[in-house]
mmCIF file of the N, C-alpha and C atoms, coordinates in Angstrom:
data_MODEL
# 
_entry.id   MODEL 
# 
loop_
_atom_site.group_PDB 
_atom_site.id 
_atom_site.type_symbol 
_atom_site.label_atom_id 
_atom_site.label_alt_id 
_atom_site.label_comp_id 
_atom_site.label_asym_id 
_atom_site.label_entity_id 
_atom_site.label_seq_id 
_atom_site.pdbx_PDB_ins_code 
_atom_site.Cartn_x 
_atom_site.Cartn_y 
_atom_site.Cartn_z 
_atom_site.occupancy 
_atom_site.B_iso_or_equiv 
_atom_site.pdbx_formal_charge 
_atom_site.auth_seq_id 
_atom_site.auth_comp_id 
_atom_site.auth_asym_id 
_atom_site.auth_atom_id 
_atom_site.pdbx_PDB_model_num 
ATOM 1   N N  . MET A 1 1  ? 283.446 -105.518 111.523 1.00 0.00 ? 1  MET A N  1 
ATOM 2   C CA . MET A 1 1  ? 283.147 -105.566 110.537 1.00 0.00 ? 1  MET A CA 1 
ATOM 3   C C  . MET A 1 1  ? 283.130 -104.567 109.709 1.00 0.00 ? 1  MET A C  1 
ATOM 4   N N  . ARG A 1 2  ? 284.083 -104.346 108.477 1.00 0.00 ? 2  ARG A N  1 
ATOM 5   C CA . ARG A 1 2  ? 284.298 -103.136 108.146 1.00 0.00 ? 2  ARG A CA 1 
ATOM 6   C C  . ARG A 1 2  ? 283.551 -102.921 107.151 1.00 0.00 ? 2  ARG A C  1 
ATOM 7   N N  . PRO A 1 3  ? 282.933 -101.900 106.794 1.00 0.00 ? 3  PRO A N  1 
ATOM 8   C CA . PRO A 1 3  ? 282.045 -101.721 105.742 1.00 0.00 ? 3  PRO A CA 1 
ATOM 9   C C  . PRO A 1 3  ? 282.899 -101.256 104.232 1.00 0.00 ? 3  PRO A C  1 
ATOM 10  N N  . ARG A 1 4  ? 282.254 -102.031 103.258 1.00 0.00 ? 4  ARG A N  1 
ATOM 11  C CA . ARG A 1 4  ? 282.849 -101.873 102.032 1.00 0.00 ? 4  ARG A CA 1 
ATOM 12  C C  . ARG A 1 4  ? 282.045 -101.414 100.869 1.00 0.00 ? 4  ARG A C  1 
ATOM 13  N N  . ALA A 1 5  ? 282.633 -101.010 100.029 1.00 0.00 ? 5  ALA A N  1 
ATOM 14  C CA . ALA A 1 5  ? 281.982 -100.535 98.769  1.00 0.00 ? 5  ALA A CA 1 
ATOM 15  C C  . ALA A 1 5  ? 281.761 -101.492 97.645  1.00 0.00 ? 5  ALA A C  1 
ATOM 16  N N  . ALA A 1 6  ? 280.552 -101.290 97.457  1.00 0.00 ? 6  ALA A N  1 
ATOM 17  C CA . ALA A 1 6  ? 280.328 -102.816 96.325  1.00 0.00 ? 6  ALA A CA 1 
ATOM 18  C C  . ALA A 1 6  ? 281.631 -102.353 94.721  1.00 0.00 ? 6  ALA A C  1 
ATOM 19  N N  . GLY A 1 7  ? 281.642 -103.950 94.884  1.00 0.00 ? 7  GLY A N  1 
ATOM 20  C CA . GLY A 1 7  ? 282.527 -104.059 93.420  1.00 0.00 ? 7  GLY A CA 1 
ATOM 21  C C  . GLY A 1 7  ? 282.300 -103.021 92.437  1.00 0.00 ? 7  GLY A C  1 
ATOM 22  N N  . ARG A 1 8  ? 283.025 -103.612 91.280  1.00 0.00 ? 8  ARG A N  1 
ATOM 23  C CA . ARG A 1 8  ? 282.361 -102.325 90.103  1.00 0.00 ? 8  ARG A CA 1 
ATOM 24  C C  . ARG A 1 8  ? 281.160 -102.816 89.350  1.00 0.00 ? 8  ARG A C  1 
ATOM 25  N N  . ASP A 1 9  ? 280.943 -104.151 89.376  1.00 0.00 ? 9  ASP A N  1 
ATOM 26  C CA . ASP A 1 9  ? 279.541 -104.868 88.963  1.00 0.00 ? 9  ASP A CA 1 
ATOM 27  C C  . ASP A 1 9  ? 278.535 -104.545 89.668  1.00 0.00 ? 9  ASP A C  1 
ATOM 28  N N  . GLY A 1 10 ? 278.452 -103.583 90.548  1.00 0.00 ? 10 GLY A N  1 
ATOM 29  C CA . GLY A 1 10 ? 277.301 -103.448 91.741  1.00 0.00 ? 10 GLY A CA 1 
ATOM 30  C C  . GLY A 1 10 ? 276.968 -104.133 92.531  1.00 0.00 ? 10 GLY A C  1 
ATOM 31  N N  . GLY A 1 11 ? 277.367 -105.858 92.327  1.00 0.00 ? 11 GLY A N  1 
ATOM 32  C CA . GLY A 1 11 ? 276.198 -106.449 93.065  1.00 0.00 ? 11 GLY A CA 1 
ATOM 33  C C  . GLY A 1 11 ? 277.556 -107.333 94.359  1.00 0.00 ? 11 GLY A C  1 
ATOM 34  N N  . GLY A 1 12 ? 278.416 -106.463 94.485  1.00 0.00 ? 12 GLY A N  1 
ATOM 35  C CA . GLY A 1 12 ? 279.261 -106.882 95.964  1.00 0.00 ? 12 GLY A CA 1 
ATOM 36  C C  . GLY A 1 12 ? 280.463 -107.436 95.711  1.00 0.00 ? 12 GLY A C  1 
ATOM 37  N N  . ARG A 1 13 ? 280.435 -108.027 94.318  1.00 0.00 ? 13 ARG A N  1 
ATOM 38  C CA . ARG A 1 13 ? 281.226 -108.699 93.991  1.00 0.00 ? 13 ARG A CA 1 
ATOM 39  C C  . ARG A 1 13 ? 282.510 -108.220 93.466  1.00 0.00 ? 13 ARG A C  1 
ATOM 40  N N  . GLY A 1 14 ? 283.596 -108.362 93.449  1.00 0.00 ? 14 GLY A N  1 
ATOM 41  C CA . GLY A 1 14 ? 284.581 -107.980 92.460  1.00 0.00 ? 14 GLY A CA 1 
ATOM 42  C C  . GLY A 1 14 ? 286.027 -107.588 93.695  1.00 0.00 ? 14 GLY A C  1 
ATOM 43  N N  . ASP A 1 15 ? 286.198 -106.006 93.200  1.00 0.00 ? 15 ASP A N  1 
ATOM 44  C CA . ASP A 1 15 ? 287.530 -105.705 94.258  1.00 0.00 ? 15 ASP A CA 1 
ATOM 45  C C  . ASP A 1 15 ? 286.284 -104.665 95.229  1.00 0.00 ? 15 ASP A C  1 
ATOM 46  N N  . ALA A 1 16 ? 286.656 -105.288 96.289  1.00 0.00 ? 16 ALA A N  1 
ATOM 47  C CA . ALA A 1 16 ? 285.867 -104.585 97.877  1.00 0.00 ? 16 ALA A CA 1 
ATOM 48  C C  . ALA A 1 16 ? 286.698 -103.015 97.516  1.00 0.00 ? 16 ALA A C  1 
ATOM 49  N N  . HIS A 1 17 ? 286.134 -101.782 98.337  1.00 0.00 ? 17 HIS A N  1 
ATOM 50  C CA . HIS A 1 17 ? 287.397 -101.328 98.654  1.00 0.00 ? 17 HIS A CA 1 
ATOM 51  C C  . HIS A 1 17 ? 286.775 -100.800 99.976  1.00 0.00 ? 17 HIS A C  1 
ATOM 52  N N  . PRO A 1 18 ? 287.846 -100.902 101.137 1.00 0.00 ? 18 PRO A N  1 
ATOM 53  C CA . PRO A 1 18 ? 286.893 -99.911  102.010 1.00 0.00 ? 18 PRO A CA 1 
ATOM 54  C C  . PRO A 1 18 ? 287.161 -98.986  102.240 1.00 0.00 ? 18 PRO A C  1 
ATOM 55  N N  . VAL A 1 19 ? 286.063 -98.446  103.372 1.00 0.00 ? 19 VAL A N  1 
ATOM 56  C CA . VAL A 1 19 ? 285.530 -97.084  103.769 1.00 0.00 ? 19 VAL A CA 1 
ATOM 57  C C  . VAL A 1 19 ? 285.668 -96.664  104.736 1.00 0.00 ? 19 VAL A C  1 
ATOM 58  N N  . LYS A 1 20 ? 286.550 -95.700  104.959 1.00 0.00 ? 20 LYS A N  1 
ATOM 59  C CA . LYS A 1 20 ? 287.186 -95.203  106.225 1.00 0.00 ? 20 LYS A CA 1 
ATOM 60  C C  . LYS A 1 20 ? 285.978 -93.771  106.693 1.00 0.00 ? 20 LYS A C  1 
ATOM 61  N N  . VAL A 1 21 ? 286.056 -92.885  105.594 1.00 0.00 ? 21 VAL A N  1 
ATOM 62  C CA . VAL A 1 21 ? 285.406 -91.949  105.864 1.00 0.00 ? 21 VAL A CA 1 
ATOM 63  C C  . VAL A 1 21 ? 284.706 -91.800  104.932 1.00 0.00 ? 21 VAL A C  1 
ATOM 64  N N  . MET A 1 22 ? 282.990 -91.437  105.292 1.00 0.00 ? 22 MET A N  1 
ATOM 65  C CA . MET A 1 22 ? 281.952 -91.184  103.998 1.00 0.00 ? 22 MET A CA 1 
ATOM 66  C C  . MET A 1 22 ? 281.155 -89.722  104.321 1.00 0.00 ? 22 MET A C  1 
ATOM 67  N N  . ILE A 1 23 ? 281.449 -89.257  103.203 1.00 0.00 ? 23 ILE A N  1 
ATOM 68  C CA . ILE A 1 23 ? 281.137 -87.360  103.271 1.00 0.00 ? 23 ILE A CA 1 
ATOM 69  C C  . ILE A 1 23 ? 279.550 -87.308  102.291 1.00 0.00 ? 23 ILE A C  1 
ATOM 70  N N  . VAL A 1 24 ? 278.913 -87.283  102.864 1.00 0.00 ? 24 VAL A N  1 
ATOM 71  C CA . VAL A 1 24 ? 277.683 -86.626  102.206 1.00 0.00 ? 24 VAL A CA 1 
ATOM 72  C C  . VAL A 1 24 ? 277.041 -85.605  101.908 1.00 0.00 ? 24 VAL A C  1 
ATOM 73  N N  . ASN A 1 25 ? 276.646 -85.234  100.715 1.00 0.00 ? 25 ASN A N  1 
ATOM 74  C CA . ASN A 1 25 ? 276.276 -83.932  100.486 1.00 0.00 ? 25 ASN A CA 1 
ATOM 75  C C  . ASN A 1 25 ? 274.692 -83.680  100.223 1.00 0.00 ? 25 ASN A C  1 
ATOM 76  N N  . MET A 1 26 ? 273.742 -83.124  99.960  1.00 0.00 ? 26 MET A N  1 
ATOM 77  C CA . MET A 1 26 ? 272.472 -83.070  99.942  1.00 0.00 ? 26 MET A CA 1 
ATOM 78  C C  . MET A 1 26 ? 272.846 -82.472  98.059  1.00 0.00 ? 26 MET A C  1 
ATOM 79  N N  . PHE A 1 27 ? 273.175 -81.111  98.022  1.00 0.00 ? 27 PHE A N  1 
ATOM 80  C CA . PHE A 1 27 ? 273.300 -80.443  97.035  1.00 0.00 ? 27 PHE A CA 1 
ATOM 81  C C  . PHE A 1 27 ? 274.863 -80.548  96.169  1.00 0.00 ? 27 PHE A C  1 
ATOM 82  N N  . SER A 1 28 ? 274.904 -80.595  94.593  1.00 0.00 ? 28 SER A N  1 
ATOM 83  C CA . SER A 1 28 ? 276.317 -80.887  94.297  1.00 0.00 ? 28 SER A CA 1 
ATOM 84  C C  . SER A 1 28 ? 277.033 -79.226  94.441  1.00 0.00 ? 28 SER A C  1 
ATOM 85  N N  . LEU A 1 29 ? 276.506 -78.075  94.870  1.00 0.00 ? 29 LEU A N  1 
ATOM 86  C CA . LEU A 1 29 ? 277.112 -77.300  95.136  1.00 0.00 ? 29 LEU A CA 1 
ATOM 87  C C  . LEU A 1 29 ? 278.273 -77.366  96.630  1.00 0.00 ? 29 LEU A C  1 
ATOM 88  N N  . GLU A 1 30 ? 277.317 -78.133  97.056  1.00 0.00 ? 30 GLU A N  1 
ATOM 89  C CA . GLU A 1 30 ? 277.625 -78.428  98.674  1.00 0.00 ? 30 GLU A CA 1 
ATOM 90  C C  . GLU A 1 30 ? 279.066 -79.243  98.614  1.00 0.00 ? 30 GLU A C  1 
ATOM 91  N N  . ALA A 1 31 ? 278.813 -80.220  97.479  1.00 0.00 ? 31 ALA A N  1 
ATOM 92  C CA . ALA A 1 31 ? 280.271 -81.359  97.291  1.00 0.00 ? 31 ALA A CA 1 
ATOM 93  C C  . ALA A 1 31 ? 281.393 -80.434  96.391  1.00 0.00 ? 31 ALA A C  1 
ATOM 94  N N  . ALA A 1 32 ? 281.036 -79.611  95.715  1.00 0.00 ? 32 ALA A N  1 
ATOM 95  C CA . ALA A 1 32 ? 282.109 -78.855  94.957  1.00 0.00 ? 32 ALA A CA 1 
ATOM 96  C C  . ALA A 1 32 ? 283.167 -79.263  95.796  1.00 0.00 ? 32 ALA A C  1 
ATOM 97  N N  . PRO A 1 33 ? 283.520 -78.642  96.764  1.00 0.00 ? 33 PRO A N  1 
ATOM 98  C CA . PRO A 1 33 ? 284.406 -78.040  97.399  1.00 0.00 ? 33 PRO A CA 1 
ATOM 99  C C  . PRO A 1 33 ? 284.996 -79.098  98.303  1.00 0.00 ? 33 PRO A C  1 
ATOM 100 N N  . TRP A 1 34 ? 284.535 -80.596  98.301  1.00 0.00 ? 34 TRP A N  1 
ATOM 101 C CA . TRP A 1 34 ? 285.171 -81.860  98.856  1.00 0.00 ? 34 TRP A CA 1 
ATOM 102 C C  . TRP A 1 34 ? 285.402 -82.668  97.541  1.00 0.00 ? 34 TRP A C  1 
ATOM 103 N N  . LEU A 1 35 ? 284.602 -82.314  96.445  1.00 0.00 ? 35 LEU A N  1 
ATOM 104 C CA . LEU A 1 35 ? 285.109 -83.066  95.196  1.00 0.00 ? 35 LEU A CA 1 
ATOM 105 C C  . LEU A 1 35 ? 286.546 -82.026  94.797  1.00 0.00 ? 35 LEU A C  1 
ATOM 106 N N  . ALA A 1 36 ? 286.620 -81.409  94.885  1.00 0.00 ? 36 ALA A N  1 
ATOM 107 C CA . ALA A 1 36 ? 288.055 -80.237  94.432  1.00 0.00 ? 36 ALA A CA 1 
ATOM 108 C C  . ALA A 1 36 ? 289.205 -80.561  95.153  1.00 0.00 ? 36 ALA A C  1 
ATOM 109 N N  . GLN A 1 37 ? 289.107 -81.529  96.608  1.00 0.00 ? 37 GLN A N  1 
ATOM 110 C CA . GLN A 1 37 ? 289.815 -81.596  97.154  1.00 0.00 ? 37 GLN A CA 1 
ATOM 111 C C  . GLN A 1 37 ? 290.295 -82.887  97.354  1.00 0.00 ? 37 GLN A C  1 
ATOM 112 N N  . LEU A 1 38 ? 289.259 -84.078  96.935  1.00 0.00 ? 38 LEU A N  1 
ATOM 113 C CA . LEU A 1 38 ? 289.444 -85.532  97.304  1.00 0.00 ? 38 LEU A CA 1 
ATOM 114 C C  . LEU A 1 38 ? 290.212 -85.829  96.259  1.00 0.00 ? 38 LEU A C  1 
ATOM 115 N N  . HIS A 1 39 ? 290.348 -85.176  94.819  1.00 0.00 ? 39 HIS A N  1 
ATOM 116 C CA . HIS A 1 39 ? 290.516 -85.810  93.224  1.00 0.00 ? 39 HIS A CA 1 
ATOM 117 C C  . HIS A 1 39 ? 290.223 -87.409  93.909  1.00 0.00 ? 39 HIS A C  1 
ATOM 118 N N  . ALA A 1 40 ? 289.149 -87.525  93.560  1.00 0.00 ? 40 ALA A N  1 
ATOM 119 C CA . ALA A 1 40 ? 288.625 -88.930  93.446  1.00 0.00 ? 40 ALA A CA 1 
ATOM 120 C C  . ALA A 1 40 ? 288.845 -89.538  91.912  1.00 0.00 ? 40 ALA A C  1 
ATOM 121 N N  . GLU A 1 41 ? 289.187 -91.342  91.824  1.00 0.00 ? 41 GLU A N  1 
ATOM 122 C CA . GLU A 1 41 ? 289.404 -91.747  91.195  1.00 0.00 ? 41 GLU A CA 1 
ATOM 123 C C  . GLU A 1 41 ? 288.475 -92.751  90.510  1.00 0.00 ? 41 GLU A C  1 
ATOM 124 N N  . THR A 1 42 ? 287.394 -92.810  91.513  1.00 0.00 ? 42 THR A N  1 
ATOM 125 C CA . THR A 1 42 ? 286.748 -94.433  91.240  1.00 0.00 ? 42 THR A CA 1 
ATOM 126 C C  . THR A 1 42 ? 284.935 -93.477  91.105  1.00 0.00 ? 42 THR A C  1 
ATOM 127 N N  . SER A 1 43 ? 284.789 -94.162  90.607  1.00 0.00 ? 43 SER A N  1 
ATOM 128 C CA . SER A 1 43 ? 282.993 -94.031  90.729  1.00 0.00 ? 43 SER A CA 1 
ATOM 129 C C  . SER A 1 43 ? 282.812 -95.076  90.894  1.00 0.00 ? 43 SER A C  1 
ATOM 130 N N  . VAL A 1 44 ? 281.985 -95.406  92.100  1.00 0.00 ? 44 VAL A N  1 
ATOM 131 C CA . VAL A 1 44 ? 281.669 -97.230  92.598  1.00 0.00 ? 44 VAL A CA 1 
ATOM 132 C C  . VAL A 1 44 ? 279.897 -97.304  92.624  1.00 0.00 ? 44 VAL A C  1 
ATOM 133 N N  . PRO A 1 45 ? 279.338 -98.182  91.901  1.00 0.00 ? 45 PRO A N  1 
ATOM 134 C CA . PRO A 1 45 ? 278.271 -97.798  92.303  1.00 0.00 ? 45 PRO A CA 1 
ATOM 135 C C  . PRO A 1 45 ? 277.915 -98.757  93.688  1.00 0.00 ? 45 PRO A C  1 
ATOM 136 N N  . VAL A 1 46 ? 276.517 -99.097  93.829  1.00 0.00 ? 46 VAL A N  1 
ATOM 137 C CA . VAL A 1 46 ? 276.134 -99.216  95.016  1.00 0.00 ? 46 VAL A CA 1 
ATOM 138 C C  . VAL A 1 46 ? 274.906 -100.001 95.162  1.00 0.00 ? 46 VAL A C  1 
ATOM 139 N N  . PRO A 1 47 ? 274.873 -100.877 95.256  1.00 0.00 ? 47 PRO A N  1 
ATOM 140 C CA . PRO A 1 47 ? 273.762 -101.520 94.967  1.00 0.00 ? 47 PRO A CA 1 
ATOM 141 C C  . PRO A 1 47 ? 272.417 -100.979 96.418  1.00 0.00 ? 47 PRO A C  1 
ATOM 142 N N  . GLY A 1 48 ? 271.693 -100.974 95.389  1.00 0.00 ? 48 GLY A N  1 
ATOM 143 C CA . GLY A 1 48 ? 270.242 -100.499 96.214  1.00 0.00 ? 48 GLY A CA 1 
ATOM 144 C C  . GLY A 1 48 ? 270.147 -99.326  96.001  1.00 0.00 ? 48 GLY A C  1 
ATOM 145 N N  . LEU A 1 49 ? 270.886 -98.242  95.587  1.00 0.00 ? 49 LEU A N  1 
ATOM 146 C CA . LEU A 1 49 ? 270.877 -96.671  95.064  1.00 0.00 ? 49 LEU A CA 1 
ATOM 147 C C  . LEU A 1 49 ? 271.272 -96.397  93.849  1.00 0.00 ? 49 LEU A C  1 
ATOM 148 N N  . PRO A 1 50 ? 269.815 -95.295  93.221  1.00 0.00 ? 50 PRO A N  1 
ATOM 149 C CA . PRO A 1 50 ? 270.095 -95.246  91.774  1.00 0.00 ? 50 PRO A CA 1 
ATOM 150 C C  . PRO A 1 50 ? 271.460 -94.850  91.318  1.00 0.00 ? 50 PRO A C  1 
ATOM 151 N N  . ALA A 1 51 ? 271.426 -95.080  89.706  1.00 0.00 ? 51 ALA A N  1 
ATOM 152 C CA . ALA A 1 51 ? 272.317 -94.505  89.663  1.00 0.00 ? 51 ALA A CA 1 
ATOM 153 C C  . ALA A 1 51 ? 272.790 -93.328  89.212  1.00 0.00 ? 51 ALA A C  1 
ATOM 154 N N  . ALA A 1 52 ? 271.539 -92.448  89.282  1.00 0.00 ? 52 ALA A N  1 
ATOM 155 C CA . ALA A 1 52 ? 271.839 -90.970  89.731  1.00 0.00 ? 52 ALA A CA 1 
ATOM 156 C C  . ALA A 1 52 ? 272.305 -90.455  90.468  1.00 0.00 ? 52 ALA A C  1 
ATOM 157 N N  . ILE A 1 53 ? 272.555 -90.925  91.360  1.00 0.00 ? 53 ILE A N  1 
ATOM 158 C CA . ILE A 1 53 ? 273.166 -90.383  92.696  1.00 0.00 ? 53 ILE A CA 1 
ATOM 159 C C  . ILE A 1 53 ? 274.595 -90.387  92.578  1.00 0.00 ? 53 ILE A C  1 
ATOM 160 N N  . PRO A 1 54 ? 275.677 -89.690  92.107  1.00 0.00 ? 54 PRO A N  1 
ATOM 161 C CA . PRO A 1 54 ? 277.063 -89.459  92.040  1.00 0.00 ? 54 PRO A CA 1 
ATOM 162 C C  . PRO A 1 54 ? 277.892 -90.106  93.446  1.00 0.00 ? 54 PRO A C  1 
ATOM 163 N N  . ARG A 1 55 ? 278.459 -91.332  93.253  1.00 0.00 ? 55 ARG A N  1 
ATOM 164 C CA . ARG A 1 55 ? 279.598 -91.261  94.202  1.00 0.00 ? 55 ARG A CA 1 
ATOM 165 C C  . ARG A 1 55 ? 281.619 -91.625  93.831  1.00 0.00 ? 55 ARG A C  1 
ATOM 166 N N  . ALA A 1 56 ? 282.136 -90.878  94.351  1.00 0.00 ? 56 ALA A N  1 
ATOM 167 C CA . ALA A 1 56 ? 283.388 -90.847  94.326  1.00 0.00 ? 56 ALA A CA 1 
ATOM 168 C C  . ALA A 1 56 ? 284.185 -91.428  95.219  1.00 0.00 ? 56 ALA A C  1 
ATOM 169 N N  . LEU A 1 57 ? 285.218 -92.135  95.107  1.00 0.00 ? 57 LEU A N  1 
ATOM 170 C CA . LEU A 1 57 ? 285.981 -93.156  95.847  1.00 0.00 ? 57 LEU A CA 1 
ATOM 171 C C  . LEU A 1 57 ? 287.360 -92.993  95.983  1.00 0.00 ? 57 LEU A C  1 
ATOM 172 N N  . HIS A 1 58 ? 288.124 -92.121  96.638  1.00 0.00 ? 58 HIS A N  1 
ATOM 173 C CA . HIS A 1 58 ? 289.128 -92.189  96.700  1.00 0.00 ? 58 HIS A CA 1 
ATOM 174 C C  . HIS A 1 58 ? 290.488 -93.215  97.275  1.00 0.00 ? 58 HIS A C  1 
ATOM 175 N N  . PRO A 1 59 ? 291.884 -93.546  96.989  1.00 0.00 ? 59 PRO A N  1 
ATOM 176 C CA . PRO A 1 59 ? 292.183 -94.425  97.245  1.00 0.00 ? 59 PRO A CA 1 
ATOM 177 C C  . PRO A 1 59 ? 292.103 -94.667  98.621  1.00 0.00 ? 59 PRO A C  1 
ATOM 178 N N  . ALA A 1 60 ? 292.176 -93.740  99.414  1.00 0.00 ? 60 ALA A N  1 
ATOM 179 C CA . ALA A 1 60 ? 292.461 -93.655  101.008 1.00 0.00 ? 60 ALA A CA 1 
ATOM 180 C C  . ALA A 1 60 ? 291.175 -93.986  101.564 1.00 0.00 ? 60 ALA A C  1 
ATOM 181 N N  . GLY A 1 61 ? 290.627 -94.332  101.176 1.00 0.00 ? 61 GLY A N  1 
ATOM 182 C CA . GLY A 1 61 ? 289.043 -94.518  101.657 1.00 0.00 ? 61 GLY A CA 1 
ATOM 183 C C  . GLY A 1 61 ? 288.185 -93.827  101.941 1.00 0.00 ? 61 GLY A C  1 
ATOM 184 N N  . VAL A 1 62 ? 288.200 -92.759  101.719 1.00 0.00 ? 62 VAL A N  1 
ATOM 185 C CA . VAL A 1 62 ? 287.055 -91.297  101.539 1.00 0.00 ? 62 VAL A CA 1 
ATOM 186 C C  . VAL A 1 62 ? 286.238 -91.632  100.451 1.00 0.00 ? 62 VAL A C  1 
ATOM 187 N N  . CYS A 1 63 ? 284.945 -91.500  100.934 1.00 0.00 ? 63 CYS A N  1 
ATOM 188 C CA . CYS A 1 63 ? 284.002 -91.681  99.896  1.00 0.00 ? 63 CYS A CA 1 
ATOM 189 C C  . CYS A 1 63 ? 282.957 -90.944  99.742  1.00 0.00 ? 63 CYS A C  1 
ATOM 190 N N  . GLN A 1 64 ? 282.177 -90.053  98.822  1.00 0.00 ? 64 GLN A N  1 
ATOM 191 C CA . GLN A 1 64 ? 281.553 -88.945  99.369  1.00 0.00 ? 64 GLN A CA 1 
ATOM 192 C C  . GLN A 1 64 ? 280.574 -89.044  98.144  1.00 0.00 ? 64 GLN A C  1 
ATOM 193 N N  . MET A 1 65 ? 279.148 -88.458  98.883  1.00 0.00 ? 65 MET A N  1 
ATOM 194 C CA . MET A 1 65 ? 277.644 -89.003  97.834  1.00 0.00 ? 65 MET A CA 1 
ATOM 195 C C  . MET A 1 65 ? 277.373 -88.235  97.930  1.00 0.00 ? 65 MET A C  1 
ATOM 196 N N  . THR A 1 66 ? 276.562 -87.093  96.380  1.00 0.00 ? 66 THR A N  1 
ATOM 197 C CA . THR A 1 66 ? 275.752 -86.011  96.564  1.00 0.00 ? 66 THR A CA 1 
ATOM 198 C C  . THR A 1 66 ? 274.036 -86.912  96.650  1.00 0.00 ? 66 THR A C  1 
ATOM 199 N N  . ILE A 1 67 ? 273.280 -87.104  97.560  1.00 0.00 ? 67 ILE A N  1 
ATOM 200 C CA . ILE A 1 67 ? 272.243 -87.719  97.569  1.00 0.00 ? 67 ILE A CA 1 
ATOM 201 C C  . ILE A 1 67 ? 271.108 -86.542  97.032  1.00 0.00 ? 67 ILE A C  1 
ATOM 202 N N  . GLY A 1 68 ? 270.797 -85.560  97.221  1.00 0.00 ? 68 GLY A N  1 
ATOM 203 C CA . GLY A 1 68 ? 270.298 -84.796  96.625  1.00 0.00 ? 68 GLY A CA 1 
ATOM 204 C C  . GLY A 1 68 ? 268.858 -84.429  97.946  1.00 0.00 ? 68 GLY A C  1 
ATOM 205 N N  . MET A 1 69 ? 268.098 -84.021  97.429  1.00 0.00 ? 69 MET A N  1 
ATOM 206 C CA . MET A 1 69 ? 266.755 -83.352  98.380  1.00 0.00 ? 69 MET A CA 1 
ATOM 207 C C  . MET A 1 69 ? 265.959 -84.755  98.678  1.00 0.00 ? 69 MET A C  1 
ATOM 208 N N  . GLY A 1 70 ? 265.500 -84.521  99.935  1.00 0.00 ? 70 GLY A N  1 
ATOM 209 C CA . GLY A 1 70 ? 264.675 -86.104  100.436 1.00 0.00 ? 70 GLY A CA 1 
ATOM 210 C C  . GLY A 1 70 ? 263.744 -85.662  100.092 1.00 0.00 ? 70 GLY A C  1 
ATOM 211 N N  . HIS A 1 71 ? 262.434 -85.843  100.845 1.00 0.00 ? 71 HIS A N  1 
ATOM 212 C CA . HIS A 1 71 ? 260.893 -86.149  100.446 1.00 0.00 ? 71 HIS A CA 1 
ATOM 213 C C  . HIS A 1 71 ? 260.443 -86.820  101.695 1.00 0.00 ? 71 HIS A C  1 
ATOM 214 N N  . ALA A 1 72 ? 259.712 -85.790  102.396 1.00 0.00 ? 72 ALA A N  1 
ATOM 215 C CA . ALA A 1 72 ? 258.981 -86.396  103.816 1.00 0.00 ? 72 ALA A CA 1 
ATOM 216 C C  . ALA A 1 72 ? 257.445 -87.244  103.155 1.00 0.00 ? 72 ALA A C  1 
ATOM 217 N N  . ASN A 1 73 ? 257.494 -88.013  104.018 1.00 0.00 ? 73 ASN A N  1 
ATOM 218 C CA . ASN A 1 73 ? 256.549 -89.144  103.590 1.00 0.00 ? 73 ASN A CA 1 
ATOM 219 C C  . ASN A 1 73 ? 255.464 -88.768  104.439 1.00 0.00 ? 73 ASN A C  1 
ATOM 220 N N  . ALA A 1 74 ? 254.946 -87.852  105.202 1.00 0.00 ? 74 ALA A N  1 
ATOM 221 C CA . ALA A 1 74 ? 254.490 -87.567  106.247 1.00 0.00 ? 74 ALA A CA 1 
ATOM 222 C C  . ALA A 1 74 ? 252.803 -87.211  106.276 1.00 0.00 ? 74 ALA A C  1 
ATOM 223 N N  . ARG A 1 75 ? 252.202 -87.324  106.510 1.00 0.00 ? 75 ARG A N  1 
ATOM 224 C CA . ARG A 1 75 ? 250.724 -86.382  106.790 1.00 0.00 ? 75 ARG A CA 1 
ATOM 225 C C  . ARG A 1 75 ? 249.340 -86.538  107.568 1.00 0.00 ? 75 ARG A C  1 
ATOM 226 N N  . ARG A 1 76 ? 249.386 -85.451  107.991 1.00 0.00 ? 76 ARG A N  1 
ATOM 227 C CA . ARG A 1 76 ? 248.349 -84.962  108.964 1.00 0.00 ? 76 ARG A CA 1 
ATOM 228 C C  . ARG A 1 76 ? 247.166 -85.887  109.455 1.00 0.00 ? 76 ARG A C  1 
ATOM 229 N N  . ARG A 1 77 ? 246.733 -86.133  110.218 1.00 0.00 ? 77 ARG A N  1 
ATOM 230 C CA . ARG A 1 77 ? 245.593 -86.505  110.826 1.00 0.00 ? 77 ARG A CA 1 
ATOM 231 C C  . ARG A 1 77 ? 244.834 -85.604  111.632 1.00 0.00 ? 77 ARG A C  1 
# 
């Protein structure tokens, strides 16, 4: 089974795009060189992810996401 980005409606319907390479960056400064070389043409909504997370998709199947800093949910016992 090949992973596919959701369609334009964000619900997995519509035009599906095969994803061959996924680039995940934490901060926009890390993403800038990738985006400069990628020349992505499409921003694809992904179900379950906040709309604030930018996603770029190149027609060749390269997808880039900037996820931001995570938060630990650990506590000391």
